[in-house]
N, C-alpha and C positions, 0 to 999 in steps of 0.2 A: 523812597525810590532812589536807587543808586546807579550812577552812570560812570563807566570806566573806559578810558581811552577814546578811540575814534579819530576822525580827521576833521580839520577846519582848513578849508582852502588848500587841500592837498598836504597839509602839515600834520603828521601824526602827533597825538596828544598822550601825555601820561597822567593827566588830571583824573582824580577820583572825586566826583561831585555827589553830595547827598542832598536830596530835595525832600523836605518835610512837607507833607500834603497840607492844604488849608484845613484849619480847625484842629489839627493834631497837636497835642502838647508834647514837646520834646526838648530835652537838654542835650541831644546828641551832638557831638563835635564832628567837624568834617574829617573824614579819614585821610590818611597819608596818601601821597601820590603813588601811582603804580610804579613798579621798579624800572620801567622803561616806557618810552612812547610807543604805542601799539595801535594798529587798526585791525578791525575784524576778528577780535578774539571771541571765544564762547565762554559762557559761565552758567553756574547753577547755584541755588541756595538750598542746602539741605540742613539737617538738624545741627550740624556743627559749624555752619557759617557759609560765607560766600567763597566759591572757588572759581578762578579764572584760568583758562588754558589757551595756549597757542596765540595766533595773531601774526600780523605782518609788521616788520620793523625795517627801518632804513639804517644802514651802517656804512661806515667809510672803510674801503679796502685800501690799506696802505700800499700794497704791491702795485695796484693799478691806478691809485690816486683817484678813484671814482666812487661814487655812492652806489651801493648795491641794495637790492631788496632781498630780505631773508625771512622765511617763515620760522616760527618758534614751535617747540613741542613742550616747553616747560609749563608747569601749573603752579599757581600761587594761591594761598588762602589768606583772607583778611582776618587779622587777630588784633588784640588790644595793643600789641607792640608794633603793628604795621603789617606788611605783607611778608609771608613766610613761604619759601619754596617747598613744595610737598611731593611732587611726583612729575612724571613726564607722560605725554601721550605716546602711543605707538608710532604715530606719524606726525611730523610737523605739518601744520595746516592753518590756513587763515580763510575767512569768509565761508566757514562751514555753517551748518545749521544743527541745532541740538534740541533735545526735549528730555524731560524727566519722566521715566516710566515707573510708577509705583510698584514696588516689589521686585523690580529688575535693576534699575540704575539709571545712569545718565548716558543717553545715546547721542553720539556725535557723528555727523554724516558729512562726507564729501569735503569740499573746500579746495583750495589751491595750495601748491607747494612750490616755493622758490628755493632752489639750492644754489645760493651764492651767485645768482644771475645778476648781470648789471641792470641798471635802472630800466633799460629798454629791452631786457631779456624776456623770453616767453615764459608764461606761467604754465604749470602742469596741473590740470584739474585732477582730483582724486575720486576714485569710485569706491574706496574703502570706507568702512565705518568702524567705530569702536564703542563698546559698552563698558562704562566705568561703574563697577558695582557700588551699592550703597555702603558707606563706611561702617555703619553700625549694624549691618546685616550679618548674622553669623555665617551666612553662606558666601560671604564675599570672596574668600580664597578659592572656594569651589568654582564660582563664576569665572574667575580669572583664567582657569584652565579648561573649563568645559563649554563656555559660551563661544559659539562660532558666529561672529557678527556677520550679518548679510551684507554683501556689496550692494551698491546702488544699482537700479535697473538700467541706468544710463552708462553703458560700457566705456564711453569716452571720458567719464568723470563729470562732475558737476560742482559748481560753486555758486555763491550768491543766490541760493535757493531758499525755500521756506519749508518748515515743518509745522504741522498742526496736529496735536494729539486729540483724537476724537473720544477715546476712552482709555481704559487701562491697557488695552492690547492693540488698538488700531491707530496708525499714524499716517497722515497724508503728506506726501512729498510734492511740492508745487513749484513748477517753473525752474529757472536757473540759467546758468551759462556754461557752455562746453568749451572744448579746446579751440574750436573755430570761431569763438566769439558769437556763437549762435544764440538767439533769444529763444529759450525753450518754452514751449506751451504745454508740455506733457504734465499729467497729474497721475500719481501712483499712490496706491494704498498698500502699506505693509501691515500684515496681521501676525503678531508675535505668537499667537496660538498655532497658526498653520505654518508660520515661518515662510511666507510666500508673498511676493509682490503681485498685485492686480492692477491693471491699467484702467484708469477712470477717464471720463470725458475731458478732453483738452480744454485749457483756457481759450477764450476767444482771441486773446492777444498774448503772444509769447513775450516773456519779460524776465529780467533779473534785477537784483537789488530792491525787490519789492517788499511790502509788509503784508503779513497775513495773520488771521486769527479766527477763532470761533466768535460768533456774534449772535445777537438777538436770541438770548436764552440757550445758546448752544445748538440751535437747530440749523444754523447757517454757517458758512465759511466765507469770509470776504478777503479779497486780494486787492491791494491798492498801490498806485504809484510804481516806482522802480524805473527801469529803462526799457523801452519797447522799440521794436523796429517800425511800428505804425504811427507813433506820435512821440515827438521829442522836441522839447523847447531848446533854446540856445544853451541853456545850462545842462541839457542832457536828460532832464527828468520828464516824467509823464504824469498826467492828471487822470488817467484811465483807472476805473475801479470796476471790479466784477464781484458778483455774489452768487453763491451756490447753495441751494437747499440740499442738505445731506441726504435726505431720503430719496430724492430724484437724481442727484448727481449732475444736474444741468447747471451750466453757468449762464448768468444774465448780466447785462451791462447795467451798472449803477450810475446815478448822476456823478459827474466828474468831481474830483477833489477841488478844493478852492484854490490850489496852486500846485504846480508840478513839484514832486518831492521823491527822493529816493534815499535808501540807506537808513530809514527810520525803523522804529520798533513799536508794536502795539502793547499797551499795558492797560489794566482795568483800574480806573480811578473813579471812586464814588459811583459805582454802578454804571459808569460810562466807559466804553472802549475808547482809549485815547491813543493817538499817534504821536509819539515823542521822538524828537531828533530828526536827523535826515538832512540832506542838502537841498537848499532852495535859495532863491534870490530875495525872498521876502523876510519880514521881521520874524523874530522868535516867538511864535504863537503855537499853542497846542491845538491840534485838530481833534474833535470828538465826534463820535458816531451819534447822530440824532435819529432816534427811532420815530418814524412818522408814517402811520398807516401801513399799507401793504409793504412787503420787504422791497419791492422794486422802487418804491418812493423813498426808501431810507437814504438819508443824506449824511455826508461828512461835512462839518462846518467848523469854523474857528470858535474857540471858547476863550474870550478875553480875560476871564477870571482865573484861568490856569495858565500862567506864563512861566516857562521853564527855560533853562539854558538849552536852546533847541537848535543850535547851529552845527552840532557834531554829527557827521554821518559815520556809519559802520562802527558805532560805539556799542559796548555792552550795556544794556539798560534793563534793570530788573526791579520790580515792585515787590517789596518784602517787609516783614516785620522788623522793628527796630532792634530786637535782641540779636538778630543775625548780623547786623552791620554796625552796631553801637557797643562800645566797650568801656 
């Protein structure tokens, strides 16, 4: 598992941390730091390695003598000699959501754009998406010119949302944040075969900066934590969790998280769905999905045996094979 960038107490990080899972035999060395401190990038692992794009950085404006927020559009690939710049996104963006679509490419959606705004400037949510073709696909050049990426259904733009790929063609878009700092409860399905958005049943609680994933054999989708307008701790996070049976499309309230958390990522560790990273006032402990009886009794609990550097929020976290991140 590799973690890139993120924030700790509001400070952007450039650290690249490799965690070797328990019982795994590895002589892998820690990768070099990312080229700059960044929060909210997106990334993907395909046949030729780990690629990271975009994100939010803080820079110093000499003219105004102030710190400014700026989104990036550049992409970097991890190689044996470190990080190499390879390409640029069509739009600079941070806090986007992305998913890999077999046979199509890497789909990056929404996010925010800061165009040299000062630290207290307004962010601009994006409604655009872009599809980056698979590098070793012979149709890659054809895709670049013929694929018309669909805009998000939220015309005002959307950031801090979630994507869950249901199969090769269908992707769920869940929650997020708009221009007005609204907590979005909408859920949409995009079908690449029909190239159409369909509105699904709303979440019971609008939220952004949440974590979402397929769960329980791929028959359910769970959404946990984030920031909601209905429940917020002093640190700003939520313990609320919801679960949906895909065949019915109905959302149900799950037992609460053991602590409020936002800005974390789900990965599959040893057949358990595990929530890694995120902001919280508690110690660095991994939360795992405990399957127990009917899905409404399914709980998320701490697993003390899996302890990771878990204090970074809005980091890129990916579980992958060693050959893609070890050289």
